DOLO-307071 format. One record per atom (N, C-alpha, C): residue in one letter; x, y, z. Coordinates in steps of 0.02 Angstrom, whole numbers, plus 32768, in hexadecimal, padded with zeros to 4 digits. Example, Ala and Ser with C-alpha at 12.3 -4.5 7.8 and 13.67 -1.06 7.14 Angstrom:
// DOLO-307071
A82947EE48186A82677F1F8186A82947F5B8186S82827F908162S82AC7FCB8165S82858002818A
END
This chain:
// DOLO-307071
MD0B3240B197EMD0AA24261933MD07E24631925KD0A424981904KD07A24E5191BKD05424E718CEQCFFA250518EAQCFEA250818A2QCFCD256C18A3LCFCA2579186CLCFBC25BB185FLCF6525C1185EICF4A25E6188DICF0125F71893ICEF92642189BACEAA26321862ACE9026801859ACE67268C1896ICE7C26ED1898ICE5726FC18D2ICE26273718B4SCE2B27321876SCE0327631858SCDFF27421813PCDC5274E17F4PCDC0272E17B0PCDE5273B1775ICE0B270A175FICE46271C172FICE2D270216F6LCE33273216CCLCE2E27101674LCE7C27001652FCE9326C51652FCECA26B01633FCEC4269315E4ECECD269515C5ECEE3265F1577ECE9A263A1577NCE5F26771566NCE20266B1567NCDFA26341590ICE12264D15D4ICDF026101604ICDE0264C1646NCDA526401657NCD96267D169ANCDA9264016DBYCDDE265B16F3YCDDF26461744YCDBB2660177AECDA6262D178EECD6B265B17CDECDA4264F180BPCD82268D183FPCDBB267C187FPCDA72631189EGCDEB260918AAGCDF125D518C7GCE0625A5189ADCE0425AC1849DCE28257D1816DCE6E2580180BECE8F25531804ECECA255B17FAECEEA256E17B4LCF1C25A217AELCF3725A51784LCF7E25871760PCF70258F171FPCFAC257E1701PCFE7259E1706ID02425771713ID065259C1727ID0A1259616F9HD078259A16B7HD0AF2595168BHD0CF25CF166END0B426171677ND0B926511669ND0D9267A16B5TD118266B16B1TD138269216F3TD13026D316EDED12F270C16B6ED11F274D16C7ED0D8275416DFLD0A9273A16D0LD06A273F16EFLD050271D173BID08C26F1173BID07C26E91796ID08B270517C9TD0CB273217AETD0E0277517CFTD0AA27A217D8ID09C27B117A4ID06627E617ACID03527E617C1WD002279717BAWCFDC278317EBWCFEB27881839VD0172771183DVD03B275E188BVD03A27C218AEED05527DB1887ED07428191897ED02428391893NCFF52832187ANCFBD2860187ENCF8A2842189FKCF8E280918BAKCF6A27CE18EDKCF2727D318C4ACF3A27B91888ACF0327971870ACF0C2742185DACF4A27481871ACF4C26F91893ACF8C26E818C5VCF6E26B318E7VCF9E269B1913VCFC126591920WD00426431938WD01026001944WD00125E11966KCFDD259B196AKCFCF25751994KCFEC25341993DCFFA252219DADD01024D519DBDCFDE24AE19DAICFC9247919AFICF97244619B3ICF91242719EBSCFD2241E1A14SCFC923E91A5DSCFA824001A74ECF9C24461A8CECF6F245A1AB2ECF2A24461AC4PCF2324391B00PCECA241A1B1DPCE9F244B1AF2VCE6C24381AD8VCE36247E1AD2VCE0924761B00KCDEF24AC1B18KCDC424BF1B57KCD7E24D71B3BTCD5724931B55TCD1124991B51TCD0824B61B85VCCC324D91B7BVCC8D25101BA8VCC4824F61BB2KCC3D24EA1BDEKCBFD24C81BE8KCBCA24F01BE9ACB9524F81BD0ACB5525171BCDACB4225211C18KCB3225711C3CKCAFD25601C71KCAB425891C5ESCA9425851C7ESCA4825A01C7FSCA6A25EE1CAFVCA48261A1C64VCA4F26631CA6VCA0B26871CA7TC9CD26631C9DTC9A026751CBATC97426511CDFAC93F26551D00AC91726571D30AC8FA260D1D28PC8DE25D91D35PC8B425A11D17PC87925C31D19MC84D25951CD0MC7FF25B91CCDMC7C925AB1D06GC7A825D31D0DGC77C25D21D54GC79425EA1D83LC77125FB1DC6LC77F260F1DECLC74825DC1E1FSC76725E01E63SC73025BD1E8CSC6FC25DC1EA3GC6BF25C61EA9GC69125DC1ED5GC65625E11EAFDC61225E31EC9DC5C825D81EC3DC5AD25F21E7CAC5AD25E71E4BAC5AF25F81E08AC56226061E08YC54925BD1E0CYC4F425BA1E03YC4CE25941E47PC4D425C91E6APC4A425A31E9BPC476256B1EA4CC43525821E8CCC41C253C1E70CC41F24FD1E32AC46E25041E24AC48B24D31E06AC48A24901E36GC48D24991E6AGC48B24641E99GC4D7245F1EC5LC4E0243C1EE5LC53C241B1EF6LC564240F1ECDNC5A424291EEFNC5E224111EB8NC5CF242E1E81QC5BC24721E70QC5C1249F1E3BQC5E324D41E4CDC63324C31E56DC64A25041E7BDC66825201E3ALC66A25371E03LC68D254D1DD2LC683259B1DC1IC69225C91DC9IC68826121DAEIC6B726251D65GC69E26291D3CGC6BB26281D0CGC6E226031CD7KC6B525BF1CECKC6BC25761CD2KC68E254C1CC8PC660254A1C90PC62825111C95PC62F24FB1CB3PC5FA24C71CD1PC60A247D1CCFPC5F8245D1C9DEC61824111C92EC60C23E11C59EC5BB23E71C4CRC5AA23E71BFFRC57823E11BE1RC53C23AE1BF0KC55A23621C13KC53323391C42KC524234C1C74AC54F23621CA1AC55E237B1CE5AC50D23C01CEARC51323DD1CC2RC4D124151CB9RC48C23F31C9DGC49C23BC1C7FGC45323881C69GC42E23A31C29IC47723C91BF2IC46823E21BA6IC47B23931B82IC43E23911B6FIC42C23571B2BIC42D23701AF5PC46323581AB7PC46D23771A7APC42E23741A65EC42B239A1A32EC3E323931A0DEC3F8236D19C3PC3DA233C19A7PC3D12320196DPC3EA23581938CC3F8234C1918CC3FC236518C5CC3B8236318A2KC3B323A21894KC35423AC186DKC37423B0181FGC39F23AD1804GC3C323AA17BFGC3CC23F31797RC3C723EB176ERC3E524331749RC3A62467174FRC3B524961745RC38124D91758RC36324DC1707KC32824EA16E8KC32D2511169DKC328254116A9SC33325531657SC3452597164FSC2FF25BB1645SC31B25EF163ESC2D9262A163FSC2BC264715FDAC2E6262315D4AC2E326481585AC2AF262A1570
END
């Protein structure tokens, strides 16, 4: 079975059809105009849908190397800071709300 699929936005009978939406096929005059002007195309619904998997195009964060020679062994991350526990950072407790200066 074939469906009429919108390629560009189409306003028909007070409904705005976006690209990829199925169009109604009860008005044959408009169907021929849409197809001739390449605003819509006939597609067979039995065709398999192609899916594309995303690939990373950027480099991973951080480069190998000695970032902080005084930090000790196994600290070879440039541009990517080590975890807070590995750096010896202890979170401070909340001191409460600030007083207003007025």
